N, C-alpha and C positions, 0 to 999 in steps of 0.2 A: 807508162810511156810518157815521154816528155811531150807538152802540148804543142812544141815547134814541131817535132818528128811526126806527130799524128797530123799535123796540118801540112807537111811535105807530103806524105802519102796521101792525103786525099786530094791536093792539088795533083799530083802524079797520075792520079785515077782521073781527074778531070781532063787532064792533058792528052791522054792515051786515048779516051773518048771522042776528044774533039782537036785531033792532033792539027790539021789545016788551020782552026781558029787560032791555037794556040802559036803557031808558026807565024801566021798572019800578024798577031798581035807584038811578036818579037821584032818584025821588020818594021812596024809602026814607031816602035820604042827606039829603034836605031837610026831611022830616019829623022825623029824629032830631035834627038840630040845631037846629029849631024846640023841640022839647021840652028840650033840653039847655042851649041858649044864651039867656038871657032877663035883663032885660026887652028887648023890642024896640027897637031905635033906627031903622034904616034897613035896606033891603033893597038885596042885592048881586047881582052877577052869577048868582052860583050859587043865590040864593034862600034865603041863608042870613043869620040874624040874629045880628049880633055887638054884644054891650054896650061902649060906649065907654069908657075910663077918662080920667082927667085927664092932660094932659101928652101925652108921644109915644104914638105909635099901637102897639097890643099886634102880636105876631106873627099872632094870628088875625084882626086886622082887615086885616093888609096881605095876608094869604091869601085870605080870603073877600069882604074889601071893598077892593079895590085901588082906588088914587085913580084911575088909568087905566081906562076902561070895557072897552076891548078888550082880551081874555084873551091871556096870553102863550102861545106853544107849550109852555112850562114849566109853567105854570099847568094846561094842557089834560091833559098829559103826567099831572099828579099827580091830577087829578081821575078820569082812568081807572084809574089805579092804586088809587085808593080805591074805585071803583066795584068792580074785580075782586075785592078784599078782600069788599066787601059780599057781591057774587052768589055767592062760594065759601062764604062763612059760610051764605048761605040756602040754597044747594043741599045742603050737608052739615050742616044742621042737627043731625041726630042726633048726628053724631060731635063736631062742632064745638062743641056748647052743651051737653055732658054735666053740666058744673058750671053750675048757674044763677046761683050768688053765687061773688063772689070774696073771698077773706079779706085781710086786710094783708101777710099772708106771700106771697101772690100777685104783691106789687108790690113787692119788693124788687129788681127789674130796673130799675125805672123812677127813673131820676135826675131831681132837679127843681133847676131855677135860678130862684130867687124873683125876681131883678132882672130878667131879661127874659122871663118867665112861659113857661118853655119846660119840658116833661117828655121825655126821651130813654129810651128802653128799649134798653138795650145788649145785643148778641148777641155772644157770644165767636166769634171768627174770621170777624168781619165789621168790621174797622178799630175793633175797640171800645176799644182801648188809646188811639190819639189821638183818638177822639170824647170819651173821660173826659178826657183832657188839654184838650181845647178847652172842656169843662164846667166844670173847675176853673178855667180863665181867666175864664169869663163870670161864675160863682158866687163867684169869689174876692176880689171888691171890691179889685183892683189889687194883691193879693198875687203873681198871676201876670201875666206879660205875653205869654211867649213860651212858646206849649206845648210845642215841642222841647225846652225848657230842662228839663221837668219829667221826672224818669227814670221809665221804664215801671213799675217796680214801685212807684212812688209813686202813680202812676195808679190803681193797683189796691187801695190801701188803702181798705178801706170809710169810714173818719173821714174822708176827704178830700172825699167827696161825701154829700149828704143825699138819701136815696131815699125815695119816696111810704110806703112802709111804716111811716115814722118818724112819720106825722102822725097826727091824731086822724081818725075817721071823716068827720064834717062838715069838716075842712079836707082831706081827700082828696079828697070829692065835689066841694066847691068848684075845687080845682085840675084836675081831669079836666074838668070843665066850663069852665073861663077860660082854661087854658093850653094852648098848641100843642103837640101830642103828635106825637112822632115815631119811626122806627126805621130801621135799615138792614139790609137781608137780602141774602144770596148764594144762588147756585145750590146747591141742598141738599146733593149729593152732592160738590162742591168743597169747602165748607166742612167735609163729615165727613172727607174726604181731610187736609185741611188740620190738622184737630183730631188726627187719628191720627199724622200726622206730628210735629207738634209735642209731643204727650204722651207717644208709645210710641217713638220712634225718637231722641229726644234725651237722651243721658247724664244730664244733670241734672236731669230730672225725676223725681227717686227717689220723690217723695211718689206721684204716679200710677202709678208701676211697682209699689210697694207696695200701694196701695189696691185699683187696677183690674187691673194687670197679673199679679200673683201669682192674682187671682181668674179672670181670663179663661184663663190657661194650665191652671189646675186642672180648669176645667168643658170646654175646648174641645181640649187637646192629650191625645193617647194617650201614654203612656208618655214622660211628660215627666221630666227629670232633675231630681234636688234642687234643682242650683244655680238652673234656671228657675223652680221652684216658690218658691224662697226669694227670688230677684231679682225676677222678673216683667219684665225689661227687655227682652225680644226678642219681642214679641208680634207674630203676623205679621196681616197687614191681615184675611185670611180668618177667622182666629180671633178679629178685632175685630168682623167683621160678623156672625158666628154669635152673638158674645154680645149684640148688639144685638137680634137677632131673636128670640132664646130667649125663650118666654113667662115662665120662672122670672125672667129679670132684671128684666123690666117688673113682675112682681108684687112684688119684692123690693123696688125703692127707685126714685126717679124716676131719670131719665137724669142724668148729670154736665151742667152747664149748656154745656159745650163741644160735646156732641152732642146736645143736647136739642133738639127741634123749635122753631122759632120760635114757633108759634101755643102752644106752651105754655109758653113763655118770657115773652112779651108779651100774650097772650090778646087777639088782634085781634079774634076775634067777641064780645069783652065791652066792649073800649074800643076808641073809634072813634079811629084815628090819622088825624092831619090831612097828615102826608106819609110817605109809604114812600119810603127812599132805597135804592137799590140799588149793591152792590160794584163792578158793572160800569160805572156811570156815579157813581163814588164822590166823584169831585172836585167835579163837575158840580153833582151832589144836595146835597152839603155845604155849598157856598158859597152855594146857593139858601137852605138854612136859615138860615145867617148874614146872608143879606140881609133876609131877613124878620124876623130877630129886630133889625135896626138896627145890626149891629155889621160888615157886609160890607165896609166901607169902610178898615176897618183890621184886620180880622182875617180870615185865609184858614184853609181845611183844610190842614194840612201835607202836602208833596206830596214823597216820594223813591221811588228805585227801590230796590225790595227784591227781591234777585237770589234769594232762595229762597221767593219766593212759589208757592202751589199754582195750577197752571194748569189748563186743561180737558184739554189733553194728558196731563199727569200725572195726572190723575183716570181717563183712560180706561185708561192702563197700570195702574194698580191695581184696576180692576175686571175686568182681563182673567182673572184666577184663581177669580173669584167665579162660582159655579155660578148656573144659571139659575133653579133653585128659590129659592136665597138672593137674587139680586137681586131678584125678584118680590116675596119678603116684605120686604126692605129698602125697596123702593119703597113698600110700602103703609104702612110706619112713617113715611116723610117725604111722603106723596102729599098730604096737605093743603098743605104747604109749597110743593111743586111748584104746585099749582092755585092756590092764594091769592095768590101773588107773580109769576104767569103765566110759570113756567118750563117749557120743553118737556122731554118724557121724553128723556133721552140718547140720542143715536145708538148709544152703544156698549150700552146696554142690549137684551136679547132676551127681553122680559117674555113670561110664558105667558098 
């Protein structure tokens, strides 16, 4: 059975159990959009009003004001994902909304495509290299045609993409209201293990070894050798976890983007995302975004088999040596990501 279908079935069970809550969140979503998107043009099946623009239809119109009256299974699935985020933000408001106002610096992960009216919040270790490549094709005005011809390192050059923090406050507000906003998420601990493997087990990542590896070893390893303290290139996963849950770490500076929580990178309790794509249904969700943007007929998400991909089985192995206490503390750090994006507590965890 497809992951997306399994997710719909799971969400339907939740909605049947807490029907009043689901209906309440649906009303909240409607009122949010009515306050954000104006003037009123015509009502769509979701009860959301979208302002029309001249020429082709915008991605927001395609999403909330589809030409066909009957909603597709994909549209229903994404509505459920939006509701899940809204419900989680409301239920955990004391934690998720500690900051009432975002600053432009909080928007540096939101990549803007003016031509297709898209805003993409990139999350490292969730196919962000390929999505940055796609955004370069979409916003390049003919400079690029094949995303896979763009070298990976070029996709991460900040000057090649425009982010929302580069605009004025009025321009930021206009784009947040008018553009389709989307992000992609991944099972939080699988993403964490992927970040650890990439940044601490690959010999070429010297900058990460120097900046973070040496610090982690100094704090977490007893009787560390001088070579280990100098190079920082042999950090154990248990040491990495201990570093993440250490209160001193979180007081010292924000997490690096590769292991920062999604809700801290993309602020989904302050910014209403129209689409939440998932790594587990990456190709399907990505091509849905491209379809809504009106480019699906000639641009597809790059697909290729990545033999080094971090899997659920691999993640299970990494957590075998993590103590019960540390498992519980680590889950608390990433709890909102688990809840917000409908990921179950992993079966290998034995939480206190």
